[in-house]
C-alpha positions as CSV (number, residue, x, y, z in Angstrom):
1,M,-52.1,-32.3,-82.4
2,G,-49.6,-31.2,-85.1
3,L,-47.6,-28.3,-86.4
4,E,-48.2,-25.8,-89.2
5,R,-45.3,-24.2,-91.1
6,G,-44.6,-20.5,-90.1
7,K,-46.9,-20.6,-87.1
8,K,-45.5,-19.8,-83.6
9,Y,-46.1,-22.2,-80.7
10,T,-45.9,-21.9,-77.0
11,E,-43.3,-23.9,-75.1
12,G,-46.0,-25.6,-73.3
13,Y,-47.8,-26.7,-76.5
14,L,-44.4,-28.0,-77.9
15,Y,-43.7,-29.9,-74.7
16,E,-47.1,-31.6,-74.7
17,L,-46.6,-32.5,-78.4
18,L,-43.1,-34.1,-77.7
19,K,-44.0,-35.5,-74.3
20,V,-43.2,-39.3,-73.7
21,K,-46.5,-41.2,-73.6
22,E,-47.5,-44.6,-74.7
23,E,-48.6,-43.5,-78.1
24,S,-45.4,-41.7,-78.9
25,L,-43.3,-44.6,-77.4
26,M,-45.1,-47.0,-79.8
27,S,-44.4,-44.8,-82.8
28,F,-40.7,-44.7,-81.8
29,Y,-40.7,-48.5,-81.2
30,E,-42.1,-49.1,-84.8
31,Y,-39.5,-46.6,-86.2
32,L,-36.6,-48.4,-84.4
33,L,-37.8,-51.8,-85.6
34,Q,-37.1,-50.6,-89.1
35,H,-33.6,-49.1,-88.2
36,I,-31.8,-51.0,-85.5
37,T,-29.8,-54.1,-86.5
38,F,-29.8,-56.9,-84.0
39,P,-28.1,-58.6,-82.3
40,F,-25.3,-56.4,-80.8
41,S,-23.2,-56.1,-77.6
42,A,-23.5,-53.0,-75.4
43,L,-23.0,-51.7,-72.0
44,Y,-26.0,-51.2,-69.8
45,T,-25.9,-48.4,-67.2
46,E,-28.3,-48.2,-64.3
47,E,-28.4,-45.8,-61.3
48,I,-28.5,-48.1,-58.2
49,G,-28.3,-45.4,-55.5
50,P,-27.3,-41.8,-54.8
51,L,-24.2,-41.1,-56.8
52,E,-23.8,-44.9,-57.5
53,I,-24.0,-46.5,-61.0
54,A,-23.8,-50.0,-62.1
55,E,-22.6,-50.9,-65.6
56,F,-22.4,-54.3,-67.1
57,E,-22.1,-55.9,-70.6
58,V,-25.3,-57.1,-72.3
59,Y,-26.0,-58.8,-75.6
60,C,-29.1,-57.2,-77.1
61,I,-31.2,-59.6,-79.0
62,R,-34.2,-57.7,-80.1
63,L,-36.8,-55.0,-79.1
64,D,-39.2,-56.7,-76.6
65,Q,-42.0,-58.4,-78.5
66,E,-44.5,-58.8,-75.6
67,M,-44.7,-55.7,-73.4
68,K,-42.8,-53.5,-76.1
69,V,-43.0,-50.2,-74.1
70,D,-43.6,-48.9,-70.5
71,E,-44.5,-45.3,-69.8
72,Y,-41.9,-45.1,-67.0
73,Y,-39.0,-47.1,-68.5
74,G,-39.6,-46.4,-72.2
75,I,-38.9,-48.8,-75.0
76,L,-37.9,-52.3,-73.8
77,V,-35.2,-54.5,-75.2
78,E,-34.6,-58.3,-74.8
79,C,-31.0,-58.9,-73.8
80,K,-28.8,-61.6,-72.3
81,V,-26.5,-61.0,-69.3
82,G,-24.3,-64.1,-69.4
83,R,-26.8,-66.9,-70.0
84,K,-29.8,-65.1,-68.4
85,K,-32.4,-63.4,-70.5
86,V,-33.5,-60.0,-69.2
87,I,-35.8,-57.2,-70.4
88,L,-34.1,-53.8,-70.0
89,P,-34.9,-50.2,-70.9
90,L,-33.4,-49.1,-74.2
91,A,-32.6,-45.7,-72.4
92,G,-29.9,-47.4,-70.4
93,I,-28.1,-49.1,-73.4
94,N,-24.8,-47.4,-74.3
95,L,-22.8,-47.8,-77.5
96,D,-19.7,-46.4,-78.9
97,E,-20.3,-43.5,-81.4
98,G,-18.9,-45.7,-84.2
99,H,-21.4,-48.4,-83.7
100,K,-23.9,-48.9,-86.5
101,N,-26.9,-48.5,-84.1
102,F,-25.5,-45.5,-82.2
103,K,-27.4,-42.8,-84.1
104,W,-30.8,-44.5,-83.7
105,I,-30.4,-45.3,-80.0
106,D,-28.8,-41.8,-79.3
107,L,-31.8,-40.1,-81.1
108,Y,-34.2,-42.1,-79.0
109,Q,-32.4,-41.4,-75.7
110,G,-32.1,-37.7,-76.4
111,W,-36.0,-37.5,-76.9
112,F,-36.7,-39.9,-74.0
113,W,-34.5,-38.1,-71.4
114,S,-35.6,-34.6,-72.6
115,Y,-39.3,-35.1,-72.6
116,H,-39.8,-37.9,-69.9
């Protein structure tokens, strides 16, 4: 599945092409391995109930090396919360716009939330 210059495509075709699936997550994972600089501190945001959001500081160590991706949660990142190691979805990691990793994580999150 690919695109040809100058050809018109249906919205359904483009959505299927861009849809979040294991293969595309692994491609993005490999891309981010080349671009994100670890370790770094960030905020993690997670919806914990209707209109209720939890936010806490995390120290991101690396992209997860074992499971790597999950079709529901997306790309996974190994972090520390205090002294405890946890695996969190990269889609919930928030950085200031001036952070060196912001553009890469923002690019991933835009795609993930749009086509998930």
